[in-house]
N, C-alpha and C positions, 0 to 999 in steps of 0.2 A: 745242516739241513736234515740229515738223517735223524739227529736227536730231536728236532722239532716234530718231524713226522711221527716218531715213536711216541712223543708226548700227546700228540693229537689223537693217535689210536688208543692210547691208554685213557685219555680223557673221555673218549666216546664210550669206552667200556665201563668207566668208573661210575659209581652211584654217589649221590650227595646225601649226607646224613640230615642236614638242616636246609631245606629248599627255599625258605623265605625268612625275612627279617621279622622280628617280633618286638613289641613294646616301642618305647621312644628311642629313635635312632637319628644320627646325623645324616639325613637322606640327601644324596647328591644328584639324584635323577629319578625319573619315573619311566616305566615301560607300559605301553598300551598295546596289548596283543590284538592282532587282526582276527583271531579266532573267537573273540568275544566282544569286539567293538568294530562298527562300520567306520570307514574313513572319515565321514563327516562328524561322527561322535568323537573320534580320536582328536580331530582338529579342534572341536569345541572344548575338550578337556585340556588340551595344550594351551589354548587361549586363556582358560580360567586360571591356570597355574603359572602363566607367563609373567616374568618380571624382567626388569632391565638386566641385560647380560646373559640371558638364557640362550641356548641353542637347541635345535631339534633336527632329527634325521628320520627318514622313512626307509624301513627295510621291507622285504617281501612279507615277513611274518608280523610286522607291527611297527610302531613308532617309539623313539626314545627322546625324552626331554631331559636335558642336562642343565642344572642350576649353576650360576656363576660361583656361588658359595653354598656349602651344605646347610640344610635347614633342619632344625629339630622338628621331628614329626612323629605322631602316633601312627605306626605302620598300618594298623587295622583300619584307619580312617583315611588313608591316602587315596587319591583319585585313580592311581594306577599301581603297578607292582613297584615297590620301593627298591631303589638301587643305591648301594653305599660303596664308598671307596675302602679298599684294603691295601694299605701301603700307599705308594706315591702315584700309581697308575691303575687304571681299569675300574670299571663299575661292576659290582657283583650283586646278583639277585638274592643271595643268602650268605650267612656266615660260614665260611669254609674252614676246615681244619688245616693244620700245617701240612699234613700229607696230601690233602686234596689240592692245596695251593701249589705244592711242589710238582704235582703231576700235570699242571695246566700249561697249555701253550699260550703265548702272548696274544691278547685280544683287547679291544676297547671296551667291550661289554661281555659279561658272562651271565647268560640266562640259565635257568634250571627248567628243563622241559621233560616231563615224565620222569623226574628224579635224576636226570642226567644233564650235564653242563653242555651248553650250546654257545660257542664263541661267535661274536659279531664284530665286524670291522667297519669303522666309519667310511673308509675309502670305498667300500662296496655299497654305501647307502646314498640316498638323495637328500641333500640339505633342504630343510623346510623354511618357508617364510610365512609365518601365520597371518601377516597382514593381507596376504593375497586371498585368503579364504574368508575374509570379512565381507559380508554382503551389505553394501550400503545403498542398494537401489531404492529402498523404501524410505531413505532418510533425505530430508530436504537440506541441501548444502547452500548456505548463504555467506556472502562476503561479510567480513567483519565491518562494523560501523566505522565510516570514514570521518574522523573528527575534524577534517579540514573544512567540512561544510558547516560546522557549528557556528551559529551567530554571524555568518557571513552576510555582509550588507547586501540587500537586493540591488540589482543593477537597474537604475531608474532611467538612464539617459540613452539607452541604445536606439530608441526610436525618436529621439529629439530632432525636430526640424529646426531650421534656422530662419531668422528674419532675412529679408531681401538685402539689407545693408551688409549682413555677414556674408551672404552669398556673393554679392557683387564686389565686395572688398574695396580696394582703393579707387575703383572707377567712379565711385559716388563721393561727392565732397563731404568733408566732416561736418558735424552739426555746428551751427553758428550760434552766436550769443542771442540773436533775435529769437531763435527757436526756444532756447531755455527761458527767455522772458515770456514768450507766448504760453509755454507750458505752465509757468508759474502763475500767470494771470488766469488761465483757463481752469486750473485746478485749485484756485484759492490759496496759492502759496505752497502747494504740495507738489513735489516733482513727480513726474511719471514718464514712461516711455511711449505712451500712446500718441500717435501723430495727429495734428489738427486736420480737420476735414470738413466736408459739407455736413456730415454728422460728426459732432465734436469728439466722439469716441471717448468721452469722459462720463463715467457712470455716476449719476446722482450728484453732479457738481452744478454750480450756478455761475453764470458769467456776470460781468459788471452791471449790465442793465438790469438783470434780475435782482442782483443784490440791492441796487438802488430802489427798485420798486418795493422790495420786501422790507427795506429799512423804513420807507415812508409809510407802508401799509402792512405792519407785521401780522395782522389777522389773516392775510392771504396765504400764509405759509402752510396752513393745514397741519399735517403730521408727517413731514417728509422723513422723519427718523424711523418710521415704521416700514418704509420701503426698503427691502433688502437690496443692498448694492450688488450683490453677486460677485464679490471679489475673490471667491474661492479659486484656488489654483486647481483647475479641473483639466487634467492632462491625460493623454492616452498612455503615458509612461512615467509621469511624475517629474520630468525635467522642465526647467523654465523654457518657455517658448515652444513647447512640444504640442502634440495633437490635443485639441480641446475636447472635453466631453460634450456631447451634443446637448445644448441647453434648451430649456422650455421657453416659449415666447414670453417676452417681458411686457408688462402693461405700461402705458404712459404714466409718468409721475403726476400725482394728483395736484401738487403745488404748481406745476407748469400749466395745467389746464385752468386752474384758478387765475393765474396771472394773465393768461391769454384772454379770458373773459373780461378781466378788469382793464387790460390794455385797450381792448376794443371799445369798452364803455367810456374810458377816459381819453380816448384818442391818442394814447401813448403808442399805440400800434403804428401810427403814422411815422413817429420818430424812429421806432425800431426798423421799419421798412426802409426809411431813408438811409440809415447807417449801413444796413446790409446791402441795399441797392448800390450805394457808392462803392462798396468793396467789390461787388460783382463786376461793375463797369470797369474798374481799374484792372481787375484780373483779366477780363476779356480783351481789354486793349493791349495788354502785354502779349497775349497769344496772337492777336491780329497784326502786331508790329513785328512778330517773329522773335521776340525776346524770350525764347523758351526757357532760358536759365532761370529768370525771375518768375515767369508764368507758371512753371511746374512747381516752384516753391510756394506759390500762393493758390494753386488750383484746388478746387473742391471736388471730391468724389461724387459721382452720381450713380444711380441704380444701386444704392447700398444694400447689403445683405443682412445687416444686423436689425434688431428690433428697435423701434422708436420709443424714446422716453418722453417725447413731446416737443413743443416748440422751443427753438433756441432764441435767446434775447440779445446776444452779442454778435460780434463778428470774429471769424477765425484770424489767426495771426500768420505770419510768413513762416514757411518751412525752413528749417536750418539745413536739411538735406533731403534726399529723395528716398529715404529708407521706407520700406513697407512693413506694416505690422501683419502678422499672421492672425491676430485676434479678430474675433467678430463680436465685439461688445455691442450692447445696446447703446444708442447714441441719440442726440437731439437733432432736430430738423430745421433747416432754413427753407421755408416754402418757396418753391419756384413754380412758375406757370409752365405749361407744356411747351410753349415757344422757347422760353429761356432754357429749359432743360435740353430741348432738342438742339438749340444753338450751341450749348456747351458740349454736347456729345459730338457735334460736327467739328468744333474746334479741337477737341481731344483727338479725334480721328485724323485730322489734318496734321496735328503735331506728331502723332505716331508714324504716319506715312513719311514725314520729313526725316524724323530720327532714324527710321528704318533705311531710307535711301542713303543717309550719311553713315550708316554702319554703326550707329550708336545704340547697340543692342541693349545695354543696361538701362538707358533712359527710356527706350521704347517699351521694355518690359514694365517699367514703372508706370507708364501711361496706361497700358492694358490692364495691369493688375490692380493698381491703386485708384486711378481716376475713373476708368470705365468699368471697374469691377468685373472684367472679363478674365477670370483666373484660369479657366481651362484653355482659353485662347492664348494666354501668356505662357502656359506650360508648353503648348504646341509650338509656339514661336521659339522658345528655348530649345526644344527638341530639333526643330528645323535647322537651328544653328549648332547642333551637336553639343549642346550644353546640358547633357543628361544629369550630371551630378547636381547642378544648380536647380534644375527643374524638380529633381527628387526631393531636395531639401525644402523647397517651397511647398511641394505637394504634402509633405509631412506636416509642415507648419500650418497649412490651410485645412488640414483634415479632409483632403480630397478622397474620393472613393478608393477603397483598398486596392482594387485591381489597377488603378492608375498609379498609385504609389509603388506597387510591386513592379510594374512594368518599367517605371523610370529608374528604380533602384537597380534592377537587373541590367538595364542598358548602361548604367553608370559603373557597373562592375561591383556593386555592393550587394552581392547575393545573400550575405549573411543577414543583413537587416531586411531584405526583401522576403526571405523565408520567415523571419520573425513576424512580419506584418501578416503574411499569409496564414501562419499558424494562429495568430491572434484573431483574425476575422474570418477564418475558414474560407479564404478567397482564392484558393488555388485554381479552381476550375475556370473562373472568369479571367484570371491573369494568363493562364495557359492559352485560352482562346485568343487573347490579344497578341500573344507572342509567337505562336507556333507557325504562322504563315511566313513572317519575315525574319524571325529569329528562332529557328527550331532548336538551336543548341541551348538557349535559355529556357525554352519550353520543356525540353527534355530534363534539365536539371530540376525545374519546378515539379515536373511529373514524378520524378523519383522521390523528392521530398514530400510530395503529396501522399504517395503511397505509404511512406514511413510514418507520416503524421496520422493517417487513418489506422495503421497498425497500433500506434501508441494509444489511440482512442479505443482500441478493441474492435474496430470495424474491419475485420479481415476480408470479407467478401467485397466490400466497397474498395478496399485497397487493391484487390486483384483487378477490379474493373478500371481503377484509376491508371494503373501502369500497363495494362494489357496492350494499348496501342503502340508501345515501344517494344519492338521485337527483342532487344537486348535485355529487357527487364522481365521477360516472360518466365525465365527460370526462377527468378525471385518470386514472381507471382505464383508459380506452382508450389513453392514452399509455403507461402501464405495460405494457399488453398488447402494444403495438407494440415496446416495448423488449425484452420477453421473446422476441418472434418474431425479433429480430435478435441474440439473445445466444448462439446456438449451435444445432446441428441438433437435439439431443435436447430442449432447452427449447423450441425453435420448434415441435416436434411436439406437445408437451404444450399449448402455447399454442393450437394449432389446435383442440384439444378444448374448451378453455375458450371460445374464440371461438364454436364451434358451440353451446355451451350458453347463453352470454350474449347473443351477437349473431349469431343464426343467419342473418339476412338478408345478412350480409357475407361468408359463407363462400364464395359463388360467385366472389369475386375471388381465391381461393386455389386455383383449379383446377390451375394448373401445379405448385404445391407438392404438392398431393394426388396428382397423377399421378406425381411423382417418388417419393413414399413408397409408392405402389402398385406400383412397378416392382420385381420380385424381384431385379434386378441392382443396385439401389441399396443403400447401407449398411443393415445390419439394426438397428443400435442405435437410430437415431431412430424406426424403425417399432415396435420393442419398447416404447420410451417412450410412443409414441402409444397402443399397446394397453393399457398400464398405466393411462393417463389415461382411456381409454374405459371400462375396467372399474370405475374409481372414480367415474365421472361419475354425477350424479343426473339422472334423466329419460331419455326416449327420443325426443327431438324429431327432426324430419326431417333436420336437419343432422347429428346424431349418427348416425342410421341410414345416411346417405349415406357418412360416413367409414368406418363399420364395413364396409359393403358393398365399398368400394373397396380397403381394405387387407387384408381377411381372407385372400384367396387368397395374397398375398405372405407374410403372417404364418404361414400353414399351411406354406408352402414353407420358410420360415426354421426353423420347428420341426422339420420333417423332416430338416433339415441341422444340427440342434442349435445354431442361431444365436440362439435365445431359450429361455427357461425356462417358457413357457406350458404348462400341463397340459391334459388333455382337457376338464375341466370349464370352464376359462376360455375355451377355444376355442368351446365350446358356448354360453357366455354371449354371446360376441361375435356368433355366428351368430344367436342369438335377438334381440340388439339390432338386427342388420341388418334382420330381418323380410322378407328377400327370398326368396320361394319358389324362384325360378329358381336363385339362388346355392346354396340348400340342395340342389336337385336335381343341380347340376353338381359340387359338391364331393365328392371321393372320401372314403373313410374317413380319419380323422385319423391322421397318422403322428407318434407321440410316442416316438421312441427315447430310451433313457436318455442323459442328458447326460454327456458324457465328463468324467472327473475327479471327485475327491471332495475334501471339505474337508481342507486340509493338517493342521489341528490334530486331526483325527479319524483320520488315516491311520495305517497300519502300515508299518514298514520305513523305511529311510533312502534318500532320493533324493539324487542327485549333480548339481550344477549348476556351471557355469563363469561367471565374470565376462565381460562383453563386452569388445571392444577399447577401447583408450584413445581419448578424444575430443580436441578442440582447446581446450576451455574447462574450467576447474576448476569443479566443482559444489559450491558452499558449502551449498546446500539444494535439495531437489527435492520437489515435491508433485504428485500426479496430480489433474487437474481434469476428467477424463471425456473420452469420445469419442476415446480414444487420444492425449490431449494432456497435457502436463506444464508446470508452472511451475517455472523454475529461477532460483535466486539466483546471480548471477555476480559478486558483490562490487561493486567500483566500476564495473564494466561494465554494471550495471543488472540488470533482471529480464527474462527472455525466456520466451515461450510456445513450447514445443517440440512438434513432432509426433512420431509413433511411430517415425520414422526418425532422430530426433535433430536435425532441421533447425529453425532458428529461424523462426517465422512472424510474430512480433510482438515488439517491444521496448518496455520501459517505462524511461525515463531517470531512474532513481532508484537510488542505491546500496543493496545488500541482501546481507546475509550469512545472515540467518535469515528464514523465512517463517512466518506464521500464517494458515492457510486457514479461511475460514468454512464452516459446515456446508453451505451452498448451493453451494459451489465457484464462486461468482460474485464473491466479494470476498476480498481477501487483504491482510495487513499485511506490509510490507517493513521489516525491522529492520536498521540498520547501526550497530554499536558505534563510538563516537567517544570514546576515552579513558574519562573517567568517566561518560559518558552514552551513550545510544543514540538515534539519529534514527529516527523512526517515520513511515511513509507508508502511506496507505490506497490500494489499487489496486482500481478498479472494472473487473473483467474483461469486463463486458458492454458498457459505454460507453467503455472504454479511457481512463479518467480517473485522475489521480493527485491526491491531497489530502495535503498535509503536516500531520501531527498534532502536530508539535513534537518535543521531546526530553525524556527523563527517565532517571534512573539505573535500570538493570535488572540484577538479579542472575540471575534465572531467569524464563522465560516459557513459557506453553503454546504448542504449535505448531498449535493449533486453537481456534476460538471460534465462538459462535453468530452472528457478524456484528456484535454490539454488545458484549456482556460478554466481556472478555478478562482472563484470570488471569495474574498475574505477581508477582514479588517485587522490591520496591524499598526500599532502605535498611532491610533486614531486616524489612520489613512485608509481609504477605500482602495483595494487593490484587486487586480486580476493577474494571477501569476501562471507561468507555464509549468504545470505540475507533472509534465511528462519527463522532465529532465532535472538532474540535481542542481543545475544553476538557478532554478526558480526565477527565471527572468520575469520582470514586471512588464506585462503587456498593456496595462491600462491602469490609471490611478487618478484619484481625486482627493484633495485635502484642502482644508481651510485653516489658516494660522490661528493658534490659540483656541482651538475647538476640541470637543470630546465627542466621540461616538458612544452614546449611552444605550442604544438598542439597535438591533438589525434583524430583519426577517427576509428570508430568501424563498422565493416561489418559482414555479416552472417558467413563468413569463415576466416576473416582476422582482425587483429588489428594492427594499425600503429601509431607510436609515433615519434614526432620530439623532440629530446633531445639536449639541449645545455649545454656545459661545457666550461672549460677554453681553451680547444683545438679547439672548434668550435661546429658546429651542426652536428647531424647525424640522420638518419631515421632508426628506429628499426621496423622491420616487423615480426609479429608473425602469425603463421598459426594455426587455430583452427581445431579440438577441443583440441589437445594436447598442444597447445601454444608452438610449436617448433619455435625457432628463425630462420626465413627463411633468413633474411639478416640484415646487419647492415652497412649502407653505409654513408660515410662522405658527408656532404652537404656544399658547399661554402656559407659563411655567406651572401655574396652579392646577393645571389639568393633566400634567404629565403622567401621574400615577393612574389615571383612569383611561389612558389611551391604549389602543392596540393598533399596531401597524397592519393594515389589511390591503390586499392588492386591488380591491374594488374602489375603496374610498381614500386610500392613503392612511392618514392618522385618524382612526375611528374613535370617537368619544363614546364610552360605555357608561351607563348608569346601572349600578349594581346595588341591590338591597337584599338582605338575607334575614330570615327569621327561622323559627323552629319548623315551619312547614315547607321550607325550600328557599329558592332564590328567584328574584325577579331580575331579568336581564333586559335592558332597554337601550335602544340606539336609534338614530335618525338616518334615513337614506332616501334620496330622491324626493325630498320635501314631505316624507311620511315618517311617522314614528313607529318603530317596530318594538315589540316586547313579547317576552315569553316567560311563563311561570314554570319553573322546574321543581318537581316534587322531591323532597328529601325523606319520603316515607320509608321506614325501616332502616334508616341510616343512623338513628340516634340524634342527639343534639348536633346541629350543624355548626362546625367550628372553623371552616375555611372553605375557599373556593379558588378555582384557577380558570383562566380563559386562554386558549391557544388558537391563533388565527389559522384558518385553512383557506384554500383557494376559493371554496364556495360557501364558507361559513365559519363556524367556530366549534371547537371541542371544549365544552364547559365541564369542569370537574367539581363535584360536591363532596366534601370530606366531612363525614360524620364521626361520632365517637365510636361507632360499631362497624361501619362499612363505608365504602366509597361508591359513587356512581358517576358515570360520565355520559354526557348528552351530546349528540351530534346535532347542531342547530344550523338550519339553512339560513343564509344571509338574506335572501330576497324577502321572506315573509316571517322569519324568526320561528319557524316550525321545528319542533324536536322530532327528528327522524328516527333516532335510535337511542336507547338507554342501555349502557353497559355496566353491569354490577361488578365490582372488583373487591377482593378481600382487603380488610383494613390493614394499614401499616406499610403497604408496598409503595415504592417510589415509581410512578408510572410515567412513561414518556410516549410520544407519538411521532411517527414519521409518515409523511405524505408522499406517495409515488403515483405514477400514472395508473389510474384505475384502481387504486387500493390505498388503504390506511393500515399501518402497522402500529399496534399498541403493545408495549413490552414493559417489564418491570425488573427490579433488582432481585427478584426471587425466581427468575427463570421462566416466567410466563410470557407467551407471545400470542397475540390475537391478530390474525390476518383478515381484514375486512375487504372483500371484493366489492367496490363501489359500483361496478358495472352491472352486477347481478344481485346485489344486496345479499351476498352470502358470506359466511364467516368460517374460518378454520382456526382452531386453537391447537397449540402444541406446547410442550414443556421441554426445556433444554436439559438433555440427559448427559 
């Protein structure tokens, strides 16, 4: 010990001849002194030099980094003071002589400070973990892509209903041979599952009498082949026997009308009436004798729900069983007088009462649902007998109202499918109202799922309102309210009003935010959003009155400057809500000048606009998301949030070439085509999160959705999928065998599809939000290239002719021909044109050899409302949103057209 102390004292007094290493040396470590580097700079240099196997320590005077193996290094270029090994142990800051080494006391590191050696021991230092100093707060962390979702088959059968025979099971007799024979005769030898009835439930088929008449008089057949039979499998989820798409009315078949006229003229109608009358008398006699077994198998439904194809010429056959079909096909009629129909109704009611008294529930349900067509009464009857599962399956098969289906599924214990139906039809509120009185536990489960569904749609404030009645869910509602407050200025302003309504005691913590909103120099849009929320708020609590008092002067100033659209009556309502007499005394008369601009689609004359300058990034898709911000799909470079000046303010690291925006503007889908499939990712724009939903083949897809239900075409099948979850459950689907979807257009209230099959092409037009089939019109194949799918007319035939002076666009509507001559002046020789359907008209593009020009043409009168000149060579696309049109190209130009005020804003992607 004495010898060590003597060496330490000698070391302290000794000077070092060579204090640093020079030239190329095998460097084993680096010293970073605290006298010339701050701690964060030392940590940065350690990270830069770090490799696998390194270790680091922190001393009071600085940090040491030790390499696992010595590195050849030019000492003058080292990031710190080089340390090299001399012998087996110890790191030295300079080359020492033999005498200097002999005088040293043992140490892990020997530094040279002021020409003298300073020993350091690792035992006296703090070990460093460089990973702890890496700041990752500004980096988006995403889960790796889960390949399990790749090409997973969509689940089509989750909402499949069942036929009554499947529901009732063995209690209903099996089909008989007579049934098979009847089906063969009724369908011309082709088997089917449709049951015989008063309406034969056979679409487009002929019975024996009709065949005989047509064979004798073939000229009566007309052109039955042109009548579309409508055999498409149109289901709410794609499975056989599932919920049907709501069909458009069917017209009577022309050949039946012709046969009726001939039968009356030739007195063959008498023979037809005799055959049908004999059948009815035999069937009624079976009821009157009490032979219900045979009577029910021969009974004819009355009060049918389907459309009529016309007069039936034959007689039905005997039922093989009492199975019920969920289908509502168009069918043929056997004409009955009012007395006969009422007598049948009385017989059926008597049969139902008798079966009910005997406890034959299955047969009683058959009478209600199939013969009397009292389907809701049949469901109530099953519920009364505690047969909730059977009632739910029938409700699904019959496509009953969504709230009815949800209630029955919840009562049967099938909450999973109930929630799926509620998400599909957004029917939570109605179902909760039906359940909360007698079944509060089911209503509470639905309310919780309702809130989650609204959050997935990006509707944070609506989610808070949905779950607030449940006290145990209010903590979750508070978290959603905080999320809304952080989701953007406009949504944050609306959240203030909701907080003042639900949690008035907490509003005092938002004094700074309220002061900003009350400042007339702050942006006007958030303040206008707050005013809308105040006008819609229920009640007039102290917190709401305080908000109105603070922001009303600034709102009045905004209105005087035309920065909001509040009218005099709305300003008075806000002043009344404030209840402040001093504010009323101080406020001058309301200044409500006319808002500049008028709606573009209602304007007169043609406006001229120019495309903005080119940007730095190609815009594959662009959507406005409010507050002067845009979401841009940049291909493999990801998705960017863009401000009104074209600058990127946030990035999402997911490839995207197409975007689908939710109605809330808080959620979006990023779609990236990958050869035969497309990768789909969900972007939460409020929390800045990305969720991979998987991949699936996509032919066409809507560019908007409600946040959950997204419309697309996949494998020639019309689908609506649940795009809020990776399972991509199919909520609704329509398909037709051996058909192709060759075009699709999606609008805010309409969806149109051009379908081609062996019989030709047809336009299917669905009306939103219920997706009811509005029309299904045949389209001549020779005209397909000249058609545009348009929400006003369906398949619109356009006549287009072009010359050097421009293009003549002509079409017919409401028995009038419309036409417009669009000039190609200054474009050079016209070489091509394009036509894009919009909700109120068309965007027509003229492509010349020197430039391009786009015209906004109003549908009603073919007037050109605006002409937009665009540089030559750019690939221009258009997106229609509520109150605006966005035009963008592959050279980074974006033109935002406000159709409410006829104003434009151009930006370049930087």
